Each structure stands twice: as structure tokens, then as C-alpha cells.
N, C-alpha and C positions, 0 to 999 in steps of 0.2 A: 759448409752452411749453409743449407735451404731457409730461404725468410719464411716463416710462419705467421709471423705479424709485423707491422711497417705503419707508422704516424709520422705524417706532417709533426714534430714538435717545435722546435722555435724557427722564425723569420727575424731578421736581421735586415734592416735596411742603409742606405751612408748615412742617416741621421745616429744610426744606434749606435751612442755611442760606448757602450759596453755589454764584448759576445758573453756568452753564456761558460760557466768554468761547471762543466760534464767532469764526471767522472765514470763513466764509459770511454773507453776507447773510439778515434773517430780515423775516418778512409775520405780524406777530400779528392776529389775531381772536379777538372778543370779545363777549359777547353776553348775554342772559336765558337761562336754565334753560329746556331743550325749545325755544328757536328753531331749531333742527335745523347749530348749529352742526358738528357730528361727520357728517350727513349730507352738509355740503356741501363741509369736508373731504375725507372719500370719494372723492366724486364728482371734484375734484380731483385727485385722485393715485391716479381711474377704479380703485377699490380698496373691494371692499363692508364689510370690519371692519376695516379697518387703527385706523379712531378707533370707538373702540363707540358704537354710536347704545341710548337703550333710552325708552323709554313713558315712564319714570321721571326726573321732571327732575333737577338735579343732578347729574351720574353723571361728568360729569367734575369731579374736585375736585380735580387738580394741574397744573400746568403743565407739557406734552407738547408734545417741541421733535420735529416727523419731518422726516427728511430728505430732501429728493427730489432727484434725477439730479444726485445728489454736488455739489449747490453755490450749492441753498436749505434753507432750514427753511420750516416750517410749524409758526407757535408757536400751540398751541391752548389756550389761556386759560381757568381757570376759569367757569364761567355762573354769574352773579351774579340776586339776585330771587328767591332757594328759597325759602320762608319756614320750612318743615319743618327748613333746616339750621338747627343753633344759632346765637345770637347771635352767640357766640363763633368759632367756627366760619366763618362770609361774615369778621368781624373778621380774622380771619390769612388769609383769602384776601386779602383787599383792599390790607392790609399786603405779602404776596409781587405783587399786580400790578402793584402802586404799584412797587416793587424793581424789576420788573422793566421797567417800562416804563420809570422813570428810572436806569438802568444798564446795558443791553445799548446795545453800544460799537457793533450789527450791525444794528439795528433799521430798516427801511426805513420798511413800511406799518408801519397798523392800520387793520383793516377793523373796524367794529362790525357788528353781525349786531342785523335789528328785524322782527317779520313781519309784510309788506304787511299783513295782510289787515286788520289793531288798529291804532290808535292811540300811539305811542312810550308808553313807561310813565316814571316817574318817574325809574326808576332809567335806562333808557335815557337820558331827555333830561338824570341826572347824572352818567352816564357823557362822553357826548357834552362836555358842558360840558368836564370834567374834562380830555379828549385835550384839549382845544382848549388847554385854560389850562395843558397840558402842553409844550406848542408843534405842537402834532400837526396836521396835516390829514385827520382819519376818515376814512374813505373809507366810505360807507352801503352794504352790501347789503340789501337787502330781499331774502327770505329767505319761500318757500314759497309764488311767483309764477304756479304752474299752477292754487291753488284760490282765483285770482278770475279775473274774464272778459279777455278781451287791452284790454277796449276800458274797463276801470276802470283798471286797471295806472298809468296817467301819473295821473291822478290820485289814487290812494294816497300816488305817489313822491311831487308838492306838497304833501298834508297831511303827510305823514313828513318831511319838510322845515318845514313849520310850525312844527310841534307840535317838534319838535329846535331850532327857531331857527338855523337853518343858514342860511349864503350859500348865495345861487345859479347860485356857482359851486363849491360840495361835492359833487362826486361821489356819484352815485346809483343802485343796480346790479339791477335785479331779475331774480333771480335762483330756479330752480329745478330742487333733484337731481334730481327725477324726469327730468325732458325736457329735462336741460341747455341751459335759457334761463340764456344771461350768461355760460356757462363760457368763452367766449373773448375775455370783456372781462377774465375774471380769467388769464385763461391768457398775456393783453397783460402786464396788471398784472407778472405772476411773469420773464417774459423784459425787462421792461424792469429791472428789478430788478439780476438776472444778469446782462442786456450795461453797465448805469451803474456797477458793480462792475469791469467789466474794461475801463474806461476810465484 
């Protein structure tokens, strides 16, 4: 599904008591601060600055709902693992993320983003285990794939799978917001979600 229309529809902060009850399906994106989440979402939406990017980690501090093609939401969750954020804020974001993951009736996929160049962090592993515990089959998006040599990609995917303790059937997608690598796979997931809702 190629995105032709995209808008930031709803923003929820840590003081938001009630999350929106949408009637269209949702795909959530989670990952460490500075993993390239905003760049990935912008590339999927064919927009440069709809999701704000920054060289400073921890920029996404809210739950952001992007409506695409008037039939699907991409939900950007706050980045985790940025040490300079206060513990109180990190705890509050954790509560907000848990509230979303456990209460959204329309959440269909959770994409966990990891940097393909490095071993997953302890927080990445914790997030993966938590998603599995909650009953999801997280899809691992390995960002910044243009930063390594093509022949190294498969090796890194296997390493990330091993570090996360993911099963062999766990879907892993090398992605580059710069070159578009993996974008067609992501668009297929989006199309699948929309088509499933019509059945």
C-alpha cells in the first residue's frame, strides 16, 4: 500500500487519561531513542518532516497517531533507553505504552526497531520479551541497513535474532530510510492489515 495521504491526527502525553478509540486498524512502532523511528515513519508516509526527527535522542515523548490513506493508523510510541530522561518520565512513558498495548482494540502489528549495526541492548531484549508476554508476535525492523555492507546483512540479522532469543519464524526486515530498502515489505504489511479488516 503506497501512502498518498498522511496526517498527524492525535497526540497523547503522559497526562492523557483516555486514549482514542479508533475504528481503523493500527500498527505500532517501538524502539530505542535514536534508532531511526521517525525517519522510518516519514519514509513510509512519503513525507520528510511529518514525524519529527532529531540528532538528539529522546525526541518522541508522546504517543503519536498518524492517519494514512484514511484507513490505517501508524502509531509512534515514545523511544526508550535514553538515560538523560528522568526516571520518573521513563516510568510514566512505560505506563502509557503498556496502557496502549493492552487497551487498544485495533492494534494489529507491533514493529520493534533495532539498529542493524549493533547487538540489541538490554532494553531491546526486555521490550521483545514483554511484547511476546503480552501475546504479540513482534516484527523486528532492523534500521540503518545502508550503513553496513550488503554481504553483512544476513549475518547481522542472525546475530540480532540470537540476542533477542527470537524464534526462527520471527519476521525480520532490514530497512533503510535513505535507500528505501525494505519499504516494499512494510507497505505489504500495511496492505495486509487493511485488507484483513474488510473481510
